VEXDREN-2710 file (C-alpha; in Angstrom, 1 decimal):
% VEXDREN-2710
k/r/px/py/pz
1/UNK/4.6/-82.9/29.2
2/UNK/6.6/-86.2/29.5
3/UNK/7.7/-86.9/33.1
4/UNK/10.7/-89.3/33.4
5/UNK/11.8/-91.2/36.6
6/UNK/11.3/-90.0/40.4
7/UNK/9.5/-91.6/43.3
8/UNK/6.1/-90.7/44.4
9/UNK/7.3/-88.3/47.1
10/UNK/9.7/-86.5/44.7
11/UNK/7.0/-86.0/42.0
12/UNK/4.4/-84.9/44.5
13/UNK/7.0/-82.2/45.8
14/UNK/7.4/-81.2/42.0
15/UNK/3.7/-80.9/41.6
16/UNK/3.4/-78.8/44.8
17/UNK/5.8/-76.4/43.2
18/UNK/3.7/-76.2/40.1
19/UNK/0.6/-75.4/42.5
20/UNK/2.4/-72.4/43.7
21/UNK/2.9/-71.2/40.3
22/UNK/-0.8/-71.7/39.6
23/UNK/0.0/-74.2/36.7
24/UNK/-2.7/-76.6/37.5
25/UNK/-2.4/-78.6/34.4
26/UNK/1.4/-79.6/35.0
27/UNK/0.8/-80.0/38.8
28/UNK/-2.1/-82.5/37.9
29/UNK/0.2/-84.3/35.6
30/UNK/2.9/-84.9/38.4
31/UNK/0.2/-85.9/40.9
32/UNK/-1.1/-88.5/38.6
33/UNK/2.6/-89.8/37.7
34/UNK/3.1/-90.1/41.6
35/UNK/0.0/-92.2/41.9
36/UNK/0.8/-94.5/38.9
37/UNK/4.0/-95.2/41.1
38/UNK/2.2/-95.6/44.5
39/UNK/-1.7/-95.6/44.2
40/UNK/-1.9/-95.4/48.0
41/UNK/0.0/-92.0/48.5
42/UNK/-2.6/-89.7/50.1
43/UNK/-0.6/-86.4/49.6
44/UNK/-0.9/-86.9/45.8
45/UNK/-4.7/-87.2/46.0
46/UNK/-4.7/-84.0/48.1
47/UNK/-2.6/-82.3/45.5
48/UNK/-4.9/-83.3/42.6
49/UNK/-7.8/-81.9/44.9
50/UNK/-5.8/-78.7/45.2
51/UNK/-5.5/-78.5/41.5
52/UNK/-9.0/-79.1/40.9
53/UNK/-10.0/-76.5/43.3
54/UNK/-7.4/-74.1/42.0
55/UNK/-5.8/-73.9/45.6
56/UNK/-1.9/-72.9/45.7
57/UNK/-1.3/-75.1/48.9
58/UNK/-2.8/-77.8/51.1
59/UNK/-3.2/-75.4/53.9
60/UNK/-5.4/-73.0/51.8
61/UNK/-8.0/-75.9/51.5
62/UNK/-9.8/-74.5/54.7
63/UNK/-10.5/-71.4/52.8
64/UNK/-12.4/-72.6/49.7
65/UNK/-15.9/-71.4/49.1
66/UNK/-17.5/-75.0/48.7
67/UNK/-17.5/-78.2/50.4
68/UNK/-15.1/-81.0/49.2
69/UNK/-16.2/-83.7/51.9
70/UNK/-17.7/-85.8/49.0
71/UNK/-14.9/-85.1/46.5
72/UNK/-13.7/-88.6/45.3
73/UNK/-10.0/-87.4/45.5
74/UNK/-10.5/-86.2/49.1
75/UNK/-12.1/-89.6/50.0
76/UNK/-9.2/-91.4/48.6
77/UNK/-6.8/-89.3/50.4
78/UNK/-8.8/-89.9/53.6
79/UNK/-8.7/-93.6/52.9
80/UNK/-5.0/-93.9/52.4
81/UNK/-3.8/-91.2/54.9
82/UNK/-2.4/-92.1/58.2
83/UNK/-4.0/-91.2/61.6
84/UNK/-2.4/-87.8/61.9
85/UNK/-2.7/-86.8/58.3
86/UNK/-6.4/-87.8/58.2
87/UNK/-7.1/-85.7/61.2
88/UNK/-5.6/-82.9/59.5
89/UNK/-7.6/-83.3/56.2
90/UNK/-10.8/-83.7/58.3
91/UNK/-10.1/-80.6/60.1
92/UNK/-9.9/-78.7/56.9
93/UNK/-13.1/-80.3/55.8
94/UNK/-14.8/-79.3/58.9
95/UNK/-13.6/-75.8/58.9
96/UNK/-15.0/-75.2/55.4
97/UNK/-18.2/-77.0/56.4
98/UNK/-18.8/-75.1/59.5
99/UNK/-18.1/-71.7/58.0
100/UNK/-20.7/-72.6/55.1
101/UNK/-23.1/-73.4/57.7
102/UNK/-22.7/-70.0/59.5
103/UNK/-22.9/-68.2/56.1
104/UNK/-26.1/-70.0/55.4
105/UNK/-27.5/-68.9/58.7
106/UNK/-26.6/-65.4/58.3
107/UNK/-28.0/-65.2/55.0
108/UNK/-31.3/-66.8/56.4
109/UNK/-31.5/-64.2/59.1
110/UNK/-31.0/-61.4/56.7
111/UNK/-33.7/-62.7/54.5
112/UNK/-35.9/-63.0/57.5
113/UNK/-35.1/-59.6/58.8
114/UNK/-36.0/-58.1/55.5
115/UNK/-39.2/-60.0/55.1
116/UNK/-40.2/-58.5/58.6
117/UNK/-39.1/-55.0/57.7
118/UNK/-41.0/-55.3/54.5
119/UNK/-44.1/-56.5/56.4
120/UNK/-43.7/-53.5/59.0
121/UNK/-43.6/-51.1/55.9
122/UNK/-46.6/-52.3/54.4
123/UNK/-48.5/-52.4/57.9
124/UNK/-47.4/-48.7/58.4
125/UNK/-48.2/-47.6/54.9
126/UNK/-51.9/-46.6/55.4
127/UNK/-51.0/-44.6/58.5
128/UNK/-48.2/-42.9/56.7
129/UNK/-50.3/-42.1/53.5
130/UNK/-52.9/-40.5/55.8
131/UNK/-50.1/-38.5/57.5
132/UNK/-48.9/-37.4/54.0
133/UNK/-52.2/-36.3/53.0
134/UNK/-52.7/-34.2/56.1
135/UNK/-49.2/-32.7/55.6
136/UNK/-50.0/-31.8/51.9
137/UNK/-53.2/-30.1/53.1
138/UNK/-51.3/-28.2/55.7
139/UNK/-48.8/-26.9/53.0
140/UNK/-51.9/-25.7/51.0
141/UNK/-53.5/-24.0/53.9
142/UNK/-53.7/-20.0/54.2
143/UNK/-56.5/-19.3/56.4
144/UNK/-57.8/-20.2/59.9
145/UNK/-60.6/-22.2/58.3
146/UNK/-58.1/-24.2/56.5
147/UNK/-55.8/-25.2/59.5
148/UNK/-58.8/-26.2/61.4
149/UNK/-59.4/-28.8/58.8
150/UNK/-55.6/-29.8/58.9
151/UNK/-56.1/-30.3/62.7
152/UNK/-59.1/-32.4/62.3
153/UNK/-57.3/-34.6/59.6
154/UNK/-54.3/-35.2/61.8
155/UNK/-56.6/-36.1/64.7
156/UNK/-58.4/-38.6/62.6
157/UNK/-55.3/-40.6/62.0
158/UNK/-55.1/-43.9/64.0
159/UNK/-51.6/-44.7/64.6
160/UNK/-49.8/-47.2/67.1
161/UNK/-46.4/-46.0/66.2
162/UNK/-44.8/-43.8/68.8
163/UNK/-42.6/-41.8/66.4
164/UNK/-45.7/-41.1/64.3
165/UNK/-47.6/-40.2/67.3
166/UNK/-45.0/-37.6/68.3
167/UNK/-45.0/-36.0/64.8
168/UNK/-48.9/-35.8/64.7
169/UNK/-48.8/-34.2/68.1
170/UNK/-46.2/-31.6/66.9
171/UNK/-48.2/-30.8/63.8
172/UNK/-51.4/-30.3/65.7
173/UNK/-49.7/-28.0/68.1
174/UNK/-48.1/-26.1/65.1
175/UNK/-51.4/-25.8/63.3
176/UNK/-53.1/-24.6/66.5
177/UNK/-50.5/-21.9/66.8
178/UNK/-50.9/-20.8/63.1
179/UNK/-54.7/-20.7/63.6
180/UNK/-54.4/-18.0/66.1
181/UNK/-52.4/-15.8/63.6
182/UNK/-53.4/-13.8/60.7
183/UNK/-52.7/-15.5/57.5
184/UNK/-51.8/-13.7/54.3
185/UNK/-55.5/-14.3/53.0
186/UNK/-56.9/-13.0/56.3
187/UNK/-54.6/-9.8/56.2
188/UNK/-55.5/-9.3/52.5
189/UNK/-59.3/-9.3/53.3
190/UNK/-58.8/-7.1/56.3
191/UNK/-56.7/-4.6/54.3
192/UNK/-59.5/-4.4/51.6
193/UNK/-62.2/-3.8/54.3
194/UNK/-60.0/-1.4/56.1
195/UNK/-59.6/0.7/52.7
196/UNK/-63.2/1.9/53.3
197/UNK/-62.9/2.4/57.2
198/UNK/-60.6/5.4/57.9
199/UNK/-60.8/4.9/61.6
200/UNK/-59.4/1.2/61.4
201/UNK/-56.9/2.3/58.7
202/UNK/-55.2/4.8/61.1
203/UNK/-54.5/2.0/63.5
204/UNK/-53.4/-0.3/60.9
205/UNK/-51.1/2.1/59.2
206/UNK/-49.4/2.6/62.8
207/UNK/-49.1/-1.1/63.2
208/UNK/-47.6/-1.5/59.8
209/UNK/-45.2/1.5/60.4
210/UNK/-44.0/-0.4/63.7
211/UNK/-43.7/-3.6/61.8
212/UNK/-41.7/-1.9/59.1
213/UNK/-39.5/-0.4/61.7
214/UNK/-38.6/-3.8/63.3
215/UNK/-38.1/-5.4/60.0
216/UNK/-35.7/-2.6/59.0
217/UNK/-33.7/-3.0/62.2
218/UNK/-33.5/-6.8/61.7
219/UNK/-32.4/-6.2/58.1
220/UNK/-29.7/-3.9/58.9
221/UNK/-28.4/-6.1/61.6
222/UNK/-28.3/-8.8/59.1
223/UNK/-26.6/-6.5/56.4
224/UNK/-23.9/-5.5/59.0
225/UNK/-23.1/-9.2/59.8
226/UNK/-22.9/-10.1/56.1
227/UNK/-20.9/-7.2/55.4
228/UNK/-18.6/-8.1/58.1
229/UNK/-18.3/-11.7/56.7
230/UNK/-17.6/-10.3/53.3
231/UNK/-14.8/-8.1/54.3
232/UNK/-13.2/-11.1/56.1
233/UNK/-13.3/-13.2/52.9
234/UNK/-12.0/-10.4/50.9
235/UNK/-8.9/-10.2/53.4
236/UNK/-8.4/-13.9/53.2
237/UNK/-8.4/-13.9/49.4
238/UNK/-5.9/-10.8/49.2
239/UNK/-3.6/-12.4/51.7
240/UNK/-3.6/-15.5/49.6
241/UNK/-3.1/-13.7/46.5
242/UNK/-0.3/-11.6/47.9
243/UNK/1.5/-14.9/49.1
244/UNK/1.0/-16.4/45.6
245/UNK/2.4/-13.4/44.1
246/UNK/5.4/-13.4/46.3
247/UNK/6.1/-17.2/45.6
248/UNK/5.8/-16.4/41.7
249/UNK/8.1/-13.6/42.0
250/UNK/10.6/-15.7/43.8
251/UNK/10.3/-18.4/41.1
252/UNK/10.9/-15.8/38.3
253/UNK/14.0/-14.3/40.0
254/UNK/15.4/-17.7/40.4
255/UNK/14.8/-18.5/36.9
256/UNK/16.3/-15.3/35.6
257/UNK/19.4/-15.8/37.8
258/UNK/19.9/-19.3/36.5
259/UNK/19.5/-18.1/32.9
260/UNK/21.8/-15.2/33.4
261/UNK/24.5/-17.5/34.9
262/UNK/24.2/-19.7/31.8
263/UNK/24.4/-16.9/29.5
264/UNK/27.4/-15.5/30.9
265/UNK/29.0/-19.2/30.7
266/UNK/28.1/-19.4/27.1
267/UNK/29.4/-15.9/26.4
268/UNK/32.7/-16.8/27.9
269/UNK/32.8/-20.0/25.9
270/UNK/32.2/-18.2/22.6
271/UNK/34.8/-15.5/23.2
272/UNK/37.4/-18.2/24.0
273/UNK/36.4/-19.9/20.8
274/UNK/36.9/-16.9/18.8
275/UNK/39.9/-15.7/20.5
276/UNK/41.7/-19.3/19.9
277/UNK/40.4/-19.1/16.3
278/UNK/42.1/-15.9/15.6
279/UNK/45.1/-17.0/17.3
280/UNK/45.3/-20.1/15.0
281/UNK/44.3/-18.2/12.0
282/UNK/47.2/-15.7/12.6
283/UNK/49.4/-18.8/12.7
284/UNK/48.0/-20.0/9.3
285/UNK/46.7/-23.0/11.2
286/UNK/42.9/-24.3/10.8
287/UNK/40.8/-22.0/13.0
288/UNK/38.6/-24.9/13.9
289/UNK/41.0/-27.3/15.5
290/UNK/44.4/-25.8/15.1
291/UNK/45.6/-28.4/12.3
292/UNK/47.9/-27.6/9.3
293/UNK/46.3/-26.3/6.1
294/UNK/46.7/-28.4/2.9
295/UNK/47.6/-26.9/-0.4
296/UNK/43.9/-26.6/-1.4
297/UNK/42.9/-24.8/1.9
298/UNK/41.5/-27.7/3.8
299/UNK/42.5/-28.9/7.2
300/UNK/44.5/-32.2/7.5
301/UNK/42.7/-32.9/10.9
302/UNK/38.9/-31.9/10.6
303/UNK/38.8/-31.5/6.7
304/UNK/37.3/-28.2/6.9
305/UNK/38.0/-25.4/4.5
306/UNK/40.2/-22.6/6.0
307/UNK/37.6/-20.0/5.4
308/UNK/34.5/-22.1/6.6
309/UNK/32.5/-20.3/9.3
310/UNK/33.3/-21.0/12.7
311/UNK/30.9/-23.3/14.6
312/UNK/29.6/-21.3/17.6
313/UNK/27.4/-23.3/20.4
314/UNK/23.9/-22.4/20.5
315/UNK/22.6/-19.7/23.0
316/UNK/20.9/-21.0/26.1
317/UNK/17.0/-20.9/25.6
318/UNK/15.0/-18.6/27.6
319/UNK/13.3/-20.1/30.7
320/UNK/9.7/-21.0/30.6
321/UNK/8.3/-18.4/33.1
322/UNK/5.4/-19.4/35.4
323/UNK/2.0/-17.4/34.8
324/UNK/1.5/-14.7/37.0
325/UNK/-1.3/-15.5/39.6
326/UNK/-4.7/-13.9/38.5
327/UNK/-6.1/-11.1/40.7
328/UNK/-8.5/-12.6/43.2
329/UNK/-12.1/-12.4/42.5
330/UNK/-13.4/-10.5/45.4
331/UNK/-17.1/-10.9/46.4
332/UNK/-19.1/-7.9/46.2
333/UNK/-21.1/-7.0/49.3
334/UNK/-24.8/-6.0/48.1
335/UNK/-26.8/-5.1/51.0
336/UNK/-30.5/-6.4/51.1
337/UNK/-33.2/-3.8/50.8
338/UNK/-36.6/-3.8/52.4
339/UNK/-39.4/-5.0/50.2
340/UNK/-41.7/-2.0/50.5
341/UNK/-44.3/-3.8/48.3
342/UNK/-45.1/-6.0/51.2
343/UNK/-46.2/-3.1/53.2
344/UNK/-47.8/-1.2/50.1
345/UNK/-49.8/-4.3/49.4
346/UNK/-51.3/-4.4/52.8
347/UNK/-52.0/-0.8/53.0
348/UNK/-53.9/0.1/49.9
349/UNK/-56.0/-1.1/47.0
350/UNK/-53.9/0.8/44.3
351/UNK/-50.3/0.6/44.4
352/UNK/-47.0/0.6/42.2
353/UNK/-45.0/-2.5/41.4
354/UNK/-42.5/-3.1/38.8
355/UNK/-43.1/0.4/37.5
356/UNK/-46.7/-0.2/36.9
357/UNK/-49.6/1.0/38.7
358/UNK/-51.9/-1.7/39.8
359/UNK/-55.4/-2.1/41.0
360/UNK/-56.7/-4.9/43.3
361/UNK/-60.1/-5.8/41.6
362/UNK/-60.8/-9.2/43.5
363/UNK/-59.6/-11.7/46.2
364/UNK/-59.7/-15.3/46.2
365/UNK/-58.4/-17.6/49.1
366/UNK/-54.7/-16.6/49.3
367/UNK/-54.4/-14.3/46.1
368/UNK/-55.5/-11.2/44.6
369/UNK/-56.5/-10.1/41.2
370/UNK/-54.4/-7.2/39.8
371/UNK/-55.0/-5.1/36.6
372/UNK/-53.0/-2.4/35.6
373/UNK/-54.5/1.0/36.3
374/UNK/-53.5/2.5/33.1
375/UNK/-52.7/1.1/29.4
376/UNK/-49.1/0.2/29.6
377/UNK/-48.4/0.0/25.9
378/UNK/-50.1/-0.3/22.5
379/UNK/-49.7/-3.3/20.0
380/UNK/-51.8/-5.4/17.6
381/UNK/-53.8/-8.5/18.9
382/UNK/-51.8/-10.8/16.5
383/UNK/-49.1/-9.7/14.4
384/UNK/-49.0/-12.9/12.4
385/UNK/-52.5/-12.9/10.9
386/UNK/-55.8/-10.9/11.0
387/UNK/-57.8/-14.0/10.2
388/UNK/-58.9/-17.0/12.3
389/UNK/-58.1/-15.1/15.4
390/UNK/-58.4/-16.7/18.8
391/UNK/-56.9/-15.9/22.3
392/UNK/-55.2/-19.4/22.5
393/UNK/-52.7/-18.8/19.5
394/UNK/-52.4/-14.8/19.3
395/UNK/-49.1/-13.2/19.4
396/UNK/-50.1/-10.8/22.4
397/UNK/-50.8/-13.8/24.5
398/UNK/-47.3/-15.1/23.7
399/UNK/-45.8/-11.7/24.4
400/UNK/-47.6/-11.2/28.0
401/UNK/-46.7/-14.7/29.0
402/UNK/-43.2/-14.6/27.7
403/UNK/-41.0/-11.4/27.6
404/UNK/-43.4/-9.2/29.5
405/UNK/-43.7/-11.6/32.3
406/UNK/-39.9/-11.8/32.4
407/UNK/-39.7/-8.1/33.0
408/UNK/-41.6/-8.6/36.4
409/UNK/-38.6/-9.8/38.1
410/UNK/-39.9/-9.0/41.6
411/UNK/-43.3/-10.6/41.6
412/UNK/-42.8/-13.4/38.9
413/UNK/-42.4/-16.3/41.2
414/UNK/-45.8/-15.2/43.0
415/UNK/-47.6/-14.8/39.8
416/UNK/-50.2/-17.6/39.7
417/UNK/-51.1/-19.9/36.9
418/UNK/-54.8/-19.2/35.9
419/UNK/-57.4/-21.4/33.9
420/UNK/-59.2/-19.2/31.7
421/UNK/-62.5/-20.1/30.1
422/UNK/-62.8/-18.9/26.6
423/UNK/-66.4/-20.5/25.7
424/UNK/-68.1/-20.5/22.1
425/UNK/-71.9/-19.4/21.7
426/UNK/-74.1/-18.2/19.0
427/UNK/-72.3/-14.9/18.9
428/UNK/-68.7/-15.8/20.3
429/UNK/-66.3/-18.0/18.3
430/UNK/-64.5/-19.2/21.4
431/UNK/-61.2/-21.4/21.7
432/UNK/-59.8/-24.2/24.0
433/UNK/-59.4/-23.5/27.8
434/UNK/-56.0/-21.7/28.4
435/UNK/-53.7/-21.5/31.3
436/UNK/-52.0/-18.3/31.5
437/UNK/-50.1/-16.2/34.0
438/UNK/-50.7/-12.8/32.3
439/UNK/-54.0/-12.5/30.4
440/UNK/-56.7/-9.9/29.1
441/UNK/-59.9/-9.6/30.7
442/UNK/-63.0/-11.2/29.2
443/UNK/-66.0/-9.0/28.5
444/UNK/-67.7/-10.6/31.4
445/UNK/-64.7/-9.8/33.7
446/UNK/-64.7/-6.3/32.4
447/UNK/-68.3/-5.9/33.2
448/UNK/-68.0/-7.3/36.7
449/UNK/-64.8/-5.6/37.7
450/UNK/-65.3/-2.1/35.9
451/UNK/-69.2/-2.1/35.3
452/UNK/-68.6/-1.4/31.5
453/UNK/-71.7/-1.7/29.4
454/UNK/-72.8/-1.6/25.8
455/UNK/-72.2/2.2/24.5
456/UNK/-74.4/4.0/26.8
457/UNK/-73.3/6.3/29.8
458/UNK/-73.0/4.7/33.3
459/UNK/-72.0/6.8/36.4
460/UNK/-70.5/3.7/38.0
461/UNK/-68.4/2.9/35.0
462/UNK/-64.7/2.7/35.9
463/UNK/-63.3/1.1/32.6
464/UNK/-61.8/4.4/31.2
465/UNK/-58.1/4.0/30.7
466/UNK/-55.5/6.4/29.6
467/UNK/-52.4/6.1/27.5
468/UNK/-50.0/9.0/27.7
469/UNK/-52.2/10.9/29.7
470/UNK/-55.2/10.6/27.2
471/UNK/-58.1/8.2/27.4
472/UNK/-57.6/5.3/24.9
473/UNK/-59.3/1.9/24.0
474/UNK/-58.0/-1.5/25.2
475/UNK/-58.2/-5.0/24.4
476/UNK/-60.2/-7.8/25.7
477/UNK/-59.8/-11.4/24.8
478/UNK/-63.0/-12.6/23.5
479/UNK/-63.6/-12.6/19.6
480/UNK/-67.0/-12.9/17.8
481/UNK/-67.7/-15.1/14.9
482/UNK/-67.3/-12.3/12.4
483/UNK/-63.6/-11.8/13.5
484/UNK/-64.3/-8.7/15.7
485/UNK/-62.7/-8.3/19.0
486/UNK/-64.2/-7.2/22.1
487/UNK/-62.7/-3.9/23.4
488/UNK/-63.3/-1.2/26.0
489/UNK/-63.4/2.0/24.2
490/UNK/-61.9/5.4/25.3
491/UNK/-65.6/6.3/27.0
492/UNK/-65.0/3.0/29.2
493/UNK/-68.0/1.2/27.2
494/UNK/-67.8/-2.2/25.7
495/UNK/-67.5/-2.1/21.9
496/UNK/-66.1/-4.3/19.0
497/UNK/-63.4/-3.6/16.6
498/UNK/-61.2/-5.4/13.9
499/UNK/-57.8/-6.0/14.8
500/UNK/-55.9/-4.1/12.1
501/UNK/-55.0/-1.4/14.8
502/UNK/-52.6/-1.4/17.7
503/UNK/-54.7/-1.6/20.9
504/UNK/-54.0/-0.8/24.5
505/UNK/-52.8/-3.5/26.9
506/UNK/-54.3/-3.7/30.4
507/UNK/-52.6/-6.9/31.8
508/UNK/-54.3/-8.9/34.6
509/UNK/-52.6/-11.4/36.8
510/UNK/-53.5/-13.3/40.0
511/UNK/-50.8/-12.6/42.6
512/UNK/-50.1/-15.2/45.5
513/UNK/-49.9/-13.3/48.9
END
């Protein structure tokens, strides 16, 4: 850009205007031209400094993010400035320098704080890890013996942290309190023992009856409170719906009234047009404009044929009515029902759950092993093949751990995962260890829990099961190397059979209590 004429002062003023417009290149050109005229003009050097730092005015120099005290343009401005102007520029530079030093100090302090915090976390980590391990042990505890181990684990933690010591003290106190209460495991064992001692069973039944009465009262109180809240919510939703319905009806009525008015105006206009057209037509004039008709039947004014259809304005469009508010989706109050299975499980060894009669055949820590009392249904061991049979891949295992398990809606969350060994031997084929939630018993388990034996009478044999009120044979999960499956026959004895037939199913599961 060519710059013609002017003094150093006027050219610098023009450069400052370009700074305000953020046109850094044009501003620099004017400041350089001013310096060509007067190389000792300090404001022009300051202007060049502003253009370089992309600052729109001299006063904004104190806000820049880096020091300019060593910038050649700043040094020349200081060199040629008068005393007052030099002091002003030095104040700008000093302000920037002080701010940068303060920011550096803050950043250093933050880094130092983070380093100290990291060191403190690393120092505390072994104590925190020991605390977390004790907490995990506490979560997995179910008996008095377990809680005593948790107490010892918390007491072994050596901590210099006040907050940690408070938590440790609280957890020890909680474990000591739990250590005085019968856990589900203790209750299960006591329940099984009392099954064989009627004198204790009567006391237990009375205690359970009172416990059930209290639980039922509490549950009814909760139901009453929940029902009141539900009714209040229904009233609120109904009131909101009524208000919305009224507002909608008002809008619809308003739109209808507006449309009716427009329709009446249109109808009046159409009637006026038709009346005027009839009048002109009777006077042998053009019905469209009232002009004279030429010899060939067209109007001199509007050029239309005399018998051309009269142009009627369009009828007003129907209004776009808003949608009617939807009926509110009122919440349905469903009262809670007392879970009778909790009391049944404590009271007796055989009980009904999910429509199936179950027998408790074993207890292990905080869970019990259940086997159906009777055969629940019949189906093949594997519907896909009768060759290379193994428990791991058979369709019966898929069914039990799939759709059958899904039917047990009440107890499904409490059905534990069980690791089942399926070893091979000179006689048995075997397969990989399986993790099941529902499974069939092995031959060894059937012998242990039902005392089944090899095809000879046994007074203590309890393996007979019925299907539709008649004794029937049922599947076990082990298979021999000839492809024959272990079963328990209708006499309750151990036997073998090929899988061509539909056998009885007595599902087994471990239930967390």
